[in-house]
N, C-alpha and C positions, 0 to 999 in steps of 0.2 A: 699390628705393627706397620708403620709406614716405611717403605724402603726408599723413599724419594731421595734422601741424602746419605744413604748407606752405600758403602763399597760392596762389590760382589762377594768378597771374602766375609764381610760382616753378615751379609744375608745368609750365606752358606752356614756359618757358625750358628746363627740364630736358629735356623731350621734344624740343624743337627741337634741342638739343645732341646728343641721341641720334640724331635723324634725320641730322644732319651727319656724325656718326661712322660710322653704318651705310652711308651713301652712299660714304664713303671706303673702308670695308671692301669694299663691292661693287666699286668700281673696282679695288682691289688684286687681288681674286680673279679678276675678269674679265681683267685683264692677265696673270695667271698662266695662265689658261686659254688665252688667245691665243698664249702662248709655248709651252705644253707640251701643249695639246689634251687635257688631263685633265678628264674630265667632272665629276669631283668638285669641281674649282675653279669650274666654271660653276654647279653646283648650290649651292655656297656663296655665290656672287655673287647668285644669284636669291633665296636665303633672306634675305640682308641687305637686298636691295631691297624684298622684301615686308614685312619687319619695319619698314623705314623708313616705308613707307606706313601701316602700322598705328600707328606712333608719331605720325604726322601726325593721324590720326583720334582717337587717344587724347588728344593735346594739345587738340584742339577740344572735348573734353568739359569741360575744366577751367573755362572761364568760363561754361559752361552746366550745371554739375554738378547743381544742385538740380532744375532742370526735367527733366534727363535721368534722374536717379535716380527722380523721381516717375513719369515715363513708363514706365520699366522695371518699377517696382513695381506699376503699375496695368494692365499688359498682360494680355491674355486668359490667358496663362500667365506669371504674375509671375516676374521674373528679377532676379538680383542684378547690378547694373551693374558691380560690381567684378570680375566674371568675363568681361566682354565683351572680345573680342579681334579679331573679324572686321572689318577696315577698311571694307569695302563696306557691311556692315549698320549699323555705327556711323554712317557718313555719312548713310544713309537715315533713321535714327532722328533724328539731329540736325536734318536738314532739316525734320522735322515740328514742331520746337519753335523753330527759329530759321533761317529761310530764307536768311539772309545770313551764316551761320557760316563758310562755306568761305573759306580765305585768298584775299584779293584782291591780286594782285601790283601793286606800285607802281614808278614811275620815280623816280629821285633827286629830292629836293625842290628847288623853285625859290622864290626870294623875290620877292614882288610886294607893293608898298605896305606893306612892313614885316612881311608875314605869309608864312609858309612854306606852300607848296601842293604837294600830291602828285598827279601825273597817274597814271592807271591804265595798266598795260601792256595792249596789245591782242592780243598774240600771243606764241608761243614759250614758253608755260608749260603746266603740267599742269592741265587743266580737271577739274572734279569728275566729269564723265562719263568722261573718259579714265582718271582715277584708278580708277574702278570697273571699267572694262574691263581695264586692265593688271593690277589686283589679282587678278581672277578668272583671267586668263590665266596668271599666274605660278604659281597654285596647282597646276596639273597637273605642274609640274616638281619639286614637293616630295615626290613619291611615287615609289617604285621602279617601273621600267618593267614593264608587263604584256607578257610575251613574245608574246602574241597580239593586242596592241593596234596602233594606228596610229602612224606616225612623229609625234613631238611637234613637229617643226619647229625643231630646234636652230639651224640656220643663221639663221633669221629672228629668233629671240629674241636671239641673239648680236649681231646688227646693230641690234636695237631697243633694247637696254638702254642704250647710250650716249645715245640720243635721250631716253629717259625720264629718265635721270640729269640731263641738261641742263635738261629741262623742270621737274623738281622744284626744282632750284637756282634757276631763274628765277622760279618761283612763290614761293619762301620767302625769297630774299635780302633783299627788302624788301617786306613785305606788311601788310595790315591785316585784322583780324577784327572783326566787328560784335558788340556785346554789348547785349542788351536784358533786363536782370534788374531786380528791385525794388531791388537794391543798387547797380547801376551801369548807366547808359544812355550808350552812346558807342562808342568804338573803341579797340582797341590797335593801335599801329603797331609792328611787330616787325622787327628787323634780324637776319638769320642770316648772319654774314660767311662768305664763301667761304674765308677764311684759316683757319677752324676756331676763331677766337676766340669767346668766349661770346656768345650772342644777347642782345639788349637790347630792352626794351619801353618805349614811350612811351604813356602813357594820355591819351586825348582824351575828356573828359566832356562830354556834351551837356546842355543846359538843359531840353530837352523831346524829344518824339519827332522822328525825322528819317528821311529817305529816302536810301537808298544807290543812286546812279546808276551 
């Protein structure tokens, strides 16, 4: 997909849809592995899960693109942000320009005094620290086994993948991301339906600086 003529919101929605589809593919491959015990199905599930994580990080660049591009171009070793792909490194870079960029999972809205209010989830979702940990952990399964190496822990990763899938869905199903740019100050509230329907964004513009609690 070329993002040349797309708005940041459109890019974000596109990448969230990709995340949802990759998670579905991961579940299908994992189910095939559990039935047939064919390692190639497991490796395919792991690949889709890791790419889903990368899609989350790439989506997060969209509302922060100008600052991210500037950061990459002014690095000690200048780099083209269009070639970035490592999910963990992208998260670390984004954190340096917008500490509140990472998705913040929300509970369904409630209406009080005529206004809609979103409470934050407190547990059961993929935190940014766990994102980085599982992303790196998945990496070793993307390479052919070294016959002189150690056991990769197949049993553990098979049991962990469903937990991670559930935590990613819990993170993204209804979440907000904070945006602080010269063009827009506020939040996006994003719904990524578990049904596979297209994600939707609600823009909440602030009149001045604000604090995320």
